[in-house]
N, C-alpha and C positions, 0 to 999 in steps of 0.2 A: 598677878604680876605687878611689881612695883612700877608706878607711873613713870619714874625717871628712866627706867631701863628701856622704855619704848620711844624715847625722844632721842634721836641720834646725837645731837650736839651735847646733851647732858651725859649720855652714855660714854661718848668719847672723852668728855671732861673727867669723868670718874676714873677712866683708864690712866689718863695723864696724871691725875692726883696720886693714883696708886704708884705710878712710876717714880714720882717725886719722893714718895714716902720711903722707898727702898734705895734711892740713889745715894751714892757716897761721895761723888766728886764735888768740885766747887762750882762748875758751870753746867748748864743744861741747854739742850736744843730739842725742839719738837719736830719730828719728821715723819710724814706718812710714807707707807711702803712704796707708793707709786711715784713719788717725787724724787728729784735728783739734786745733790749738792756737789760742788766742786771738791776735788780731793784735798785742797788746802784751806777750805772754809774754816774748819775748826781751829787750825793752827793760827791763821791770820787773825781771827776774832779773839782767840784766847790771849794772843800776844798783845792785842790792843787793850784788852781788859786788865792784863797784868801791868801795863804801863799807865792805864788811866783808872786808878783805883776808886775815883769818885763816881765812875759810871756803873750803873746797875746792869747795863747790857749794851749791845751794839747790833745794828742791823745793816743790811746791804740791799741794793736794788735787786729785782728779780725779773725773770722772763717766763711768760706763759708759753707752753708748747703743746701741740697735738701729735699723736702717734702717726698720723698720715703725712706728716712732714710738710704741710702746706705752709709755706713761708709767709703768705699774706695774713695768716692767723697768728703769727708769732709777734708778740708785742713786748718791748722792753719797757717796764714801768720804773721810772727813775724816782728815787726818794732822796731828799736832801736831809741834812741834820735839822732843818727847820720845819720838818713835816709835823702837822698837827693831827691829833686824834679826831678832831671834830668832823672832818670830811674825807680824809685820806685812808686808803687801804694798804696795809703792808702785811704780807703773809707772815704768819708766826714763825715759819721755818727760816725766815731771813734773819732771825735773832739768834744770838748766843747770849745767855744772861745768867746772873747769880740767882739761882732759883730759891735759895734759902732766904733771900731778902725780899721775895715777892709776896705781896699781900693778895692772895687769891680771892676771887669772887665766890659766892656761896655755891652757885651751880655751874657757871660757865668759865671754863679755862681752855677751850678749844679755839684756836685761831683768833677771832676778834676779841673774845673775852680775855684771853691771855695777853693780847696786845694791850688792852686797857690796863690789865694788872701790872704789866711791866712799866709802862710809862707813868703810872700813878705811884709807883714805888720808888722812883728815882730818876736821875738824868740818864739819857741814852745817847750813844754816839753812833756815827755812820761811817762805814767804809765804802767809798763810792766805786764799787766793783761788783758786777753781777756774779754771785757765787751760788745762786739757788735757782732751779727751774721748776716751775709749777705745772704739773701735768694736768691737761684738761681731757676729761672723758665723758662722753654722752651718757654713759650708764652709771656715773658716780652718784652718790647720795644727793649732793647739792644740785646736780642737773636734773634729777628726778623729782625734786621738790617743786611744787608750783609756787608762783609768786606770792600768794597769800601766805603760804607756810613760811616762806623766807621772811616775810614781814613780821609774822607772829613770833618767830624765833628771835628776831631783832628786838621786839618789845619785851620778851622774857629776859633778854640780856639787859635791856634798859631797866627793867624791874630790879634786877640784881644790883645794877650800879646805883640806882636810887637808894637801895637799902645798905649800900656800903658807906663807910665813914669818909671815903675819898671823893665822894660825889661833888662836882662843881656845876654851876648853872650852865656853863658852855657845853657840858657833856651832852645835853639834850639835842644840840644841833645835829649830831650824827644821826639821830633817830627821827629827824623832821619828816622825811619822805615816807618812811614806814607808818608813822603816826597818821599822816594825812591819808594815805591809801587805805589803811584799816578803817578809819572813820568813814570814808566814802563807801567802803564795802562791808560795813559792820554786820549786815544781815547774813553774809556768807560765812561769818565766823561760827555760826550755829551748825554748820555742816558737821555730821558725825566724824568726818575725817580729822577735824581739829579738836575733838573733845578732849584728847589727852593733854593738849596744850592748855585748854581752859581749866581743867582739873589741876594741873601742875601750878598754874598761875594763882589759883585761888588758895593754894597752900602757903603763900608768902604775902607779906604786906605790900602795899602799893600795887594792888592787882589791877593794872591798867587795862590788860586785855579784856577782862570781864566787864569792866566799866565801859569800855568802848562797845562791846557786844550788847550791853543792856542800856546803851545811851538813850534810846528813844523812850524808855520807861523810867528814867531817873528824874529826880527833882532837879529844879533849875540850878541850884548851887553846885551839884555834882556835874551837870552838863557844862557849866561855866568853867569848872576845873579842867575838864578835857579840852574844851575849846581853847582855853588860854594856853594849855600845854602845846597843842597843835599850832596855834597862831605864833607864839613867841619862839618856838623851836624853828619854824619855817622862816620867820623874820630874820633870826640869827643866821640861818643857812644861806639865805640870799645875800645878806650883808657880807658874810664871809666870802662867798663866791665873787661878789662884786670887788672886794679888796684884792682877791687873787687876780682877777682880770687886770686891775690897775697896775699890778707888779709884773705882768707878763712882758 
């Protein structure tokens, strides 16, 4: 079995890429079968893009919800036009975008990977109206993945970004926490459960995952590379968070 087919994020990304390859319209939106959009989301966002031809896409705030209807778990996450990729999360279904103008990453174009591809391909706008609801289910793929798996997937995405022509130094801020956690738990990466990720990572340049896994047996110069990546990404992360607090 091809290694990419057993990694959920990459498998979904391949499906999305296939959809783009057969699409014929000007705009695209990615939507999972269990999530909900308002009946006028596509109209409002397409009208916005028709008027703002300099924008590659636009997004809206979203609400998380659970099927049990517990209102205390419902949370509106507001996003402004000044939102930055570095630390913010915007669900990909909040976007409508000109998909033919998007520079896709090599492996990841599901959710966060697509979010990166959109904002790196051009300017985006925001319509400050909740038009998307993100369903939360205990049995979903994301909820069934352990924390280390989630961190590993983030680092594979970071590997893709490093290998892209659009990479900027501030991009690593988003991966500061996963980098630090993986370094602290590097011995656990050897668990057979994560073998498919290690194999996949080794097939591409900038194999950070296996460098972290083999950290204790590496020569000093390579250790220094990993340590500097972790240190400066976290330094930037805390600096950015500090600036956010000052503007609250």
